[in-house]
C-alpha positions as CSV (number, residue, x, y, z in Angstrom):
1,M,-62.7,-51.0,-60.4
2,S,-62.7,-53.6,-57.6
3,S,-62.4,-52.7,-53.9
4,N,-58.8,-54.0,-53.9
5,Q,-57.9,-51.9,-56.9
6,A,-59.4,-48.9,-55.3
7,I,-57.4,-49.4,-52.1
8,L,-54.2,-49.8,-54.1
9,Q,-55.1,-46.6,-56.1
10,V,-55.5,-44.6,-52.9
11,G,-52.3,-46.0,-51.5
12,G,-50.5,-45.1,-54.7
13,V,-51.8,-41.6,-54.7
14,R,-50.7,-41.1,-51.1
15,L,-47.3,-42.6,-51.7
16,I,-46.6,-40.6,-54.8
17,A,-47.9,-37.4,-53.2
18,A,-45.7,-38.0,-50.2
19,A,-42.7,-38.5,-52.4
20,N,-43.4,-35.4,-54.4
21,Y,-43.8,-33.3,-51.3
22,L,-40.6,-34.8,-49.8
23,A,-38.9,-33.8,-53.0
24,Y,-40.3,-30.3,-52.7
25,A,-39.2,-30.1,-49.0
26,A,-35.7,-31.0,-50.2
27,N,-36.0,-28.4,-52.9
28,A,-37.0,-25.9,-50.2
29,V,-33.8,-26.6,-48.4
30,T,-31.9,-26.2,-51.7
31,L,-33.7,-22.9,-52.2
32,L,-32.7,-21.7,-48.7
33,L,-29.0,-22.8,-49.2
34,T,-28.5,-21.4,-52.7
35,S,-30.4,-18.1,-52.0
36,R,-28.6,-17.5,-48.7
37,L,-25.1,-18.5,-49.8
38,L,-25.1,-17.5,-53.5
39,G,-27.3,-14.4,-53.2
40,A,-29.9,-13.3,-55.7
41,Q,-27.5,-13.2,-58.7
42,G,-26.0,-16.7,-57.9
43,R,-29.5,-18.0,-57.4
44,G,-30.5,-16.6,-60.8
45,S,-27.6,-18.4,-62.5
46,Y,-28.4,-21.6,-60.8
47,S,-32.1,-21.5,-61.7
48,A,-31.2,-20.6,-65.3
49,V,-28.9,-23.6,-65.6
50,L,-31.7,-26.0,-64.3
51,A,-34.4,-24.4,-66.4
52,W,-32.5,-24.6,-69.7
53,S,-31.2,-28.1,-69.0
54,T,-34.5,-29.6,-68.1
55,T,-36.2,-27.8,-71.0
56,A,-33.6,-29.2,-73.4
57,V,-34.3,-32.7,-72.1
58,A,-38.0,-32.3,-72.5
59,I,-37.8,-30.9,-76.1
60,L,-35.0,-33.0,-77.5
61,G,-36.2,-36.1,-75.7
62,F,-38.8,-36.6,-78.5
63,S,-41.6,-37.4,-76.0
64,L,-40.3,-41.0,-75.5
65,G,-41.0,-40.7,-71.8
66,P,-44.8,-40.4,-72.2
67,T,-44.6,-42.9,-75.0
68,I,-42.9,-45.4,-72.7
69,A,-45.6,-44.9,-70.1
70,R,-48.4,-45.4,-72.6
71,A,-46.8,-48.5,-74.2
72,L,-46.2,-50.2,-70.9
73,A,-49.7,-49.3,-69.5
74,T,-51.5,-50.9,-72.5
75,S,-49.2,-53.8,-73.5
76,H,-47.0,-56.5,-72.0
77,D,-44.7,-56.7,-75.0
78,S,-41.8,-54.4,-74.4
79,S,-39.4,-55.8,-77.0
80,A,-39.7,-52.7,-79.2
81,L,-38.7,-50.5,-76.2
82,R,-35.6,-52.5,-75.8
83,R,-34.7,-51.8,-79.4
84,V,-35.6,-48.1,-79.4
85,I,-34.3,-46.9,-76.1
86,P,-30.5,-47.5,-76.4
87,I,-30.3,-45.9,-79.9
88,A,-32.6,-43.0,-78.9
89,F,-30.6,-42.3,-75.8
90,A,-27.3,-42.2,-77.7
91,L,-28.6,-39.9,-80.4
92,I,-30.5,-37.6,-78.1
93,S,-27.5,-37.2,-75.8
94,I,-25.3,-36.2,-78.7
95,L,-28.0,-33.8,-79.9
96,M,-28.2,-32.1,-76.5
97,L,-24.5,-31.7,-76.1
98,V,-24.2,-30.1,-79.6
99,S,-27.2,-27.9,-79.0
100,F,-25.9,-26.5,-75.7
101,T,-22.3,-26.1,-76.9
102,F,-23.1,-24.3,-80.2
103,L,-26.6,-22.8,-79.8
104,L,-27.4,-22.0,-76.2
105,I,-24.3,-21.3,-74.2
106,P,-22.9,-18.7,-76.7
107,F,-26.2,-16.8,-77.0
108,V,-28.0,-17.0,-73.6
109,P,-26.4,-14.5,-71.1
110,A,-27.4,-16.5,-68.1
111,L,-25.4,-19.5,-69.4
112,D,-22.2,-17.6,-69.7
113,L,-20.4,-19.8,-67.2
114,A,-16.8,-20.6,-66.3
115,W,-15.4,-23.6,-68.2
116,R,-15.7,-26.1,-65.4
117,E,-19.3,-25.1,-64.8
118,R,-20.0,-25.7,-68.5
119,I,-18.4,-29.1,-68.4
120,V,-20.6,-30.2,-65.4
121,L,-23.7,-28.8,-67.1
122,L,-23.0,-30.8,-70.3
123,C,-22.2,-34.0,-68.4
124,M,-25.5,-33.9,-66.4
125,L,-27.8,-33.7,-69.5
126,P,-27.8,-37.5,-70.2
127,A,-28.5,-38.2,-66.5
128,L,-31.6,-35.9,-66.7
129,L,-32.8,-37.7,-69.8
130,L,-32.5,-41.1,-68.0
131,L,-34.3,-39.8,-65.0
132,D,-37.1,-38.5,-67.1
133,W,-37.6,-41.9,-68.9
134,T,-37.4,-44.0,-65.8
135,V,-40.0,-41.9,-64.0
136,Y,-42.3,-42.5,-66.9
137,F,-41.4,-46.2,-66.9
138,F,-42.5,-46.6,-63.3
139,Q,-45.6,-44.6,-64.0
140,G,-46.6,-46.8,-66.9
141,T,-46.0,-50.0,-65.0
142,S,-47.9,-48.9,-61.9
143,R,-44.9,-49.1,-59.5
144,P,-45.7,-46.2,-57.1
145,F,-42.8,-47.0,-54.7
146,A,-40.2,-47.0,-57.4
147,Y,-41.7,-43.9,-59.0
148,S,-41.7,-42.2,-55.6
149,L,-38.0,-43.0,-55.0
150,T,-37.0,-41.8,-58.4
151,R,-38.9,-38.5,-57.9
152,S,-37.7,-37.7,-54.4
153,V,-34.2,-39.2,-53.9
154,P,-32.4,-36.9,-56.4
155,S,-33.6,-33.8,-54.4
156,L,-32.4,-35.4,-51.2
157,F,-29.0,-36.2,-52.6
158,T,-28.7,-32.7,-54.0
159,V,-29.3,-31.3,-50.5
160,A,-26.7,-33.7,-49.0
161,F,-24.1,-32.6,-51.6
162,L,-25.0,-28.9,-51.1
163,V,-24.5,-29.2,-47.4
164,V,-21.0,-30.8,-47.9
165,A,-20.1,-28.1,-50.4
166,A,-21.4,-25.4,-48.0
167,L,-19.0,-26.6,-45.3
168,H,-16.2,-25.5,-47.6
169,R,-17.9,-22.3,-49.0
170,L,-20.7,-22.9,-51.5
171,T,-20.1,-21.6,-55.0
172,L,-22.1,-21.7,-58.2
173,F,-19.8,-24.6,-59.4
174,G,-20.5,-26.5,-56.2
175,A,-24.2,-26.0,-56.5
176,I,-24.3,-27.2,-60.1
177,L,-22.0,-30.1,-59.3
178,S,-24.2,-31.2,-56.4
179,F,-27.3,-31.4,-58.7
180,A,-25.3,-33.2,-61.4
181,L,-23.9,-35.9,-59.0
182,A,-27.3,-36.5,-57.4
183,S,-28.9,-36.9,-60.9
184,W,-26.3,-39.3,-62.1
185,L,-26.4,-41.5,-59.0
186,V,-30.2,-42.0,-59.1
187,A,-30.4,-42.2,-62.9
188,A,-27.8,-45.0,-63.0
189,V,-29.7,-47.1,-60.4
190,A,-33.2,-46.4,-61.6
191,S,-32.4,-47.0,-65.2
192,Y,-30.7,-50.3,-64.4
193,V,-33.8,-51.4,-62.4
194,A,-36.1,-50.3,-65.2
195,W,-34.1,-52.1,-67.9
196,R,-34.1,-55.3,-65.9
197,H,-37.9,-55.2,-65.7
198,L,-38.4,-54.8,-69.4
199,V,-39.8,-58.1,-70.7
200,H,-37.7,-59.4,-73.6
201,S,-39.7,-61.1,-76.3
202,A,-39.2,-62.2,-79.9
203,S,-41.8,-59.9,-81.4
204,S,-40.5,-57.8,-84.2
205,G,-43.5,-55.4,-84.6
206,W,-44.7,-52.4,-82.7
207,T,-41.6,-50.2,-83.1
208,V,-43.3,-48.0,-85.7
209,D,-46.3,-47.6,-83.3
210,I,-44.0,-46.3,-80.6
211,L,-42.4,-43.7,-82.9
212,R,-45.8,-42.7,-84.3
213,F,-47.2,-42.1,-80.8
214,A,-44.1,-40.2,-79.8
215,L,-44.5,-37.9,-82.8
216,R,-48.1,-37.3,-82.1
217,T,-47.3,-36.5,-78.5
218,H,-44.2,-34.4,-79.0
219,V,-46.0,-31.2,-80.2
220,G,-47.8,-31.2,-76.9
221,T,-44.6,-31.9,-75.0
222,V,-42.8,-28.9,-76.5
223,S,-45.8,-26.7,-75.8
224,A,-46.0,-28.0,-72.3
225,V,-42.4,-27.0,-71.6
226,A,-43.2,-23.6,-73.0
227,N,-46.2,-23.3,-70.7
228,A,-44.3,-24.5,-67.6
229,R,-40.9,-22.8,-68.1
230,L,-41.1,-20.2,-70.8
231,D,-41.4,-17.4,-68.2
232,L,-38.0,-18.4,-66.7
233,L,-36.4,-18.9,-70.0
234,V,-37.6,-15.6,-71.4
235,L,-36.7,-13.7,-68.2
236,S,-33.2,-15.3,-68.2
237,V,-32.6,-13.4,-71.5
238,L,-34.4,-10.1,-70.7
239,I,-33.6,-9.3,-67.1
240,P,-30.5,-9.2,-64.8
241,L,-29.6,-12.3,-62.9
242,S,-30.4,-10.8,-59.6
243,S,-34.0,-10.2,-60.8
244,L,-34.1,-13.7,-62.2
245,G,-33.0,-15.0,-58.8
246,N,-36.0,-13.3,-57.2
247,Y,-38.4,-14.7,-59.8
248,S,-37.0,-18.2,-59.5
249,V,-37.7,-18.0,-55.7
250,A,-41.3,-17.2,-56.4
251,V,-41.6,-20.1,-58.8
252,S,-39.9,-22.5,-56.3
253,V,-42.2,-21.4,-53.5
254,T,-45.4,-21.9,-55.5
255,S,-44.5,-25.0,-57.5
256,P,-45.7,-27.5,-54.8
257,I,-49.3,-26.3,-55.5
258,A,-49.2,-28.3,-58.8
259,V,-48.0,-31.4,-57.0
260,I,-51.5,-32.6,-56.3
261,G,-52.4,-32.7,-60.0
262,A,-49.1,-34.3,-60.9
263,S,-49.6,-37.0,-58.2
264,M,-53.1,-37.8,-59.4
265,A,-51.8,-38.0,-63.0
266,A,-49.1,-40.5,-62.1
267,A,-51.2,-42.7,-59.7
268,Y,-54.3,-42.9,-61.9
269,Y,-52.6,-43.3,-65.3
270,R,-52.8,-47.0,-65.6
271,A,-56.3,-47.2,-64.3
272,V,-57.5,-44.5,-66.7
273,A,-55.7,-46.2,-69.6
274,S,-57.7,-49.4,-69.0
275,A,-61.1,-50.1,-70.4
276,D,-62.9,-49.1,-67.2
277,G,-61.2,-45.8,-66.7
278,G,-64.4,-43.7,-66.1
279,Q,-64.6,-44.2,-62.3
280,P,-60.9,-43.6,-61.5
281,L,-61.0,-40.5,-63.7
282,H,-63.9,-39.1,-61.6
283,H,-62.1,-39.9,-58.4
284,A,-58.9,-38.2,-59.6
285,W,-60.6,-34.9,-60.4
286,R,-62.7,-34.9,-57.2
287,R,-59.6,-35.5,-55.1
288,F,-57.7,-32.7,-57.0
289,L,-59.8,-29.6,-56.8
290,L,-60.5,-28.8,-53.1
291,P,-56.9,-29.5,-51.7
292,T,-55.4,-27.5,-54.6
293,I,-57.5,-24.5,-53.8
294,C,-56.8,-24.7,-50.1
295,F,-53.0,-25.1,-50.6
296,S,-53.0,-22.1,-53.0
297,A,-54.6,-19.9,-50.4
298,I,-52.1,-21.0,-47.7
299,I,-49.0,-20.2,-49.9
300,A,-50.5,-16.9,-51.0
301,A,-51.0,-15.8,-47.4
302,A,-47.5,-16.9,-46.5
303,S,-45.8,-14.9,-49.4
304,P,-44.7,-12.0,-47.2
305,L,-42.5,-14.4,-45.2
306,V,-40.1,-15.0,-48.2
307,P,-37.6,-12.2,-47.3
308,L,-37.7,-13.1,-43.6
309,L,-36.4,-16.6,-44.6
310,L,-34.0,-15.7,-47.4
311,G,-33.0,-12.1,-46.6
312,N,-33.9,-8.6,-47.7
313,E,-32.3,-9.1,-51.1
314,F,-35.5,-11.2,-52.0
315,I,-38.1,-8.6,-51.1
316,P,-39.0,-8.2,-54.8
317,A,-40.1,-11.9,-54.8
318,I,-43.1,-11.2,-52.6
319,I,-45.6,-10.0,-55.2
320,P,-44.6,-12.5,-57.9
321,T,-45.1,-15.3,-55.3
322,L,-48.5,-14.0,-54.4
323,V,-49.5,-13.8,-58.1
324,L,-48.2,-17.2,-58.9
325,A,-49.9,-18.8,-55.9
326,I,-53.3,-17.7,-57.3
327,G,-52.8,-19.5,-60.7
328,T,-50.4,-22.4,-60.2
329,G,-53.3,-24.7,-59.3
330,G,-54.2,-24.5,-63.0
331,L,-50.8,-26.0,-63.8
332,G,-51.8,-29.0,-61.7
333,A,-55.0,-29.3,-63.7
334,I,-53.0,-29.2,-67.0
335,Y,-50.8,-32.0,-65.7
336,L,-53.8,-34.2,-64.8
337,G,-56.0,-33.4,-67.8
338,T,-53.3,-34.0,-70.4
339,S,-52.2,-37.2,-68.7
340,V,-55.7,-38.4,-68.9
341,L,-55.9,-37.7,-72.6
342,Q,-52.6,-39.4,-73.2
343,A,-53.7,-42.4,-71.2
344,V,-56.8,-42.9,-73.3
345,G,-54.8,-42.7,-76.5
346,R,-55.7,-39.1,-77.4
347,P,-52.3,-37.3,-77.4
348,G,-53.5,-35.0,-80.2
349,L,-56.0,-33.4,-77.8
350,A,-53.3,-33.1,-75.1
351,S,-51.0,-31.5,-77.7
352,M,-53.7,-29.1,-78.6
353,I,-54.1,-28.0,-75.0
354,F,-50.4,-27.5,-74.7
355,V,-50.1,-25.5,-77.9
356,I,-52.9,-23.2,-76.8
357,A,-51.0,-22.8,-73.5
358,G,-47.8,-22.0,-75.3
359,I,-49.5,-19.4,-77.5
360,V,-51.1,-17.7,-74.6
361,T,-47.9,-17.7,-72.6
362,I,-45.8,-16.2,-75.4
363,L,-48.4,-13.4,-76.2
364,S,-48.8,-12.5,-72.5
365,L,-45.0,-12.5,-71.8
366,V,-44.3,-10.3,-74.8
367,T,-47.1,-7.9,-73.6
368,L,-46.5,-7.8,-69.9
369,V,-42.7,-8.4,-69.2
370,P,-41.4,-5.3,-70.9
371,R,-43.8,-3.2,-68.9
372,L,-44.0,-4.9,-65.5
373,G,-40.9,-7.0,-65.3
374,L,-41.1,-9.8,-62.7
375,V,-44.7,-9.1,-61.8
376,G,-45.5,-9.2,-65.5
377,G,-43.9,-12.6,-65.9
378,A,-45.9,-13.9,-62.9
379,M,-49.2,-12.5,-64.2
380,S,-48.5,-14.1,-67.6
381,S,-47.8,-17.6,-66.1
382,S,-50.6,-17.4,-63.6
383,G,-53.2,-16.3,-66.1
384,T,-52.1,-19.0,-68.6
385,Y,-52.3,-21.7,-66.0
386,L,-55.8,-20.7,-65.0
387,I,-57.2,-20.4,-68.6
388,V,-55.6,-23.6,-70.0
389,G,-56.1,-25.6,-66.8
390,T,-59.8,-24.9,-67.1
391,L,-59.7,-26.0,-70.7
392,A,-57.8,-29.2,-69.7
393,F,-60.4,-30.0,-67.0
394,L,-63.4,-29.5,-69.4
395,V,-61.9,-31.6,-72.3
396,S,-60.6,-34.5,-70.1
397,R,-63.7,-35.0,-67.9
398,R,-65.4,-37.2,-70.5
399,P,-62.7,-38.1,-73.0
400,T,-63.5,-40.2,-76.1
401,R,-61.2,-43.3,-75.9
402,A,-59.1,-44.1,-79.0
403,S,-60.1,-47.3,-80.7
């Protein structure tokens, strides 16, 4: 890697990390507003809506996001993407609407919403799908500025809409509507820009390769969702909404710890995907470890401050926050390690890591949550992150590149 490339890589990491932390700062304001104004039960409902909707996008999106990034990072011919994306978007949007209407809403207690809240929830699903794909597009084309805007602006708009709603008395409907409007605004602009940048060519091949890579990647995507959100999903079924609200606070407070790994994954993706990816891979891991450990210690030490900021109703969130702070750095390692494996054309190995994570998560949740409740969920997630994060680090340090 040349000196100019190295400078651009460092700048990309800083820009993406700054955008991620700006998004998490906005999410912190969202956390404060929804927790203070909706209470623990309202916060639980809001977090359940977001968890289930983002999970549906990841699972039903057929891993076309990572596939788009991989395709654009390794080829300049995007004609197949122009054929696949419109059809896939229409079919997946319909599938999400049907799944939520007939499978999730009737059977998940936390999604037992009023009719107008259900309508907003269903309408925002296609926007979340577009956002997911455009983020991967900018990652695959090494556009850190556009990537950063797409990651951070939805959170900023959500805060703006929440503040406006709070002036008139914030309700659960207002909170969900704020998130949906912000998602649609940014998704519309970002997807238009991404579509304009796709190079149109006359090539007729390569579509089958896209679908094959998506299929190989999707097992890992499904398992990754289980690893990252299965605790919230399971708890939304097993515990009261007020307890779920406390747990979601702990997740929100500790989630910035994983930002360092996610930032490295996005910034170094194209360099690792190239033929000389060894040196940037070493740089990415070296710049990940120490800052993550330090940040985890800071958040763990600050966990007793949660009820001081959000109110005494959130005292039960202290211990889950402390437990999650210990292990969430492992989630950042999972993001970085699996991104490396996908970049070098080894999605099967990434899928294997995510499958192991999903199995460990399920077994530990079934064992710990009935006995320990919120703390059991936190112990399950934290332990899984540490075990599987270590595995991702070991496997991805010297990956064998696909031919």
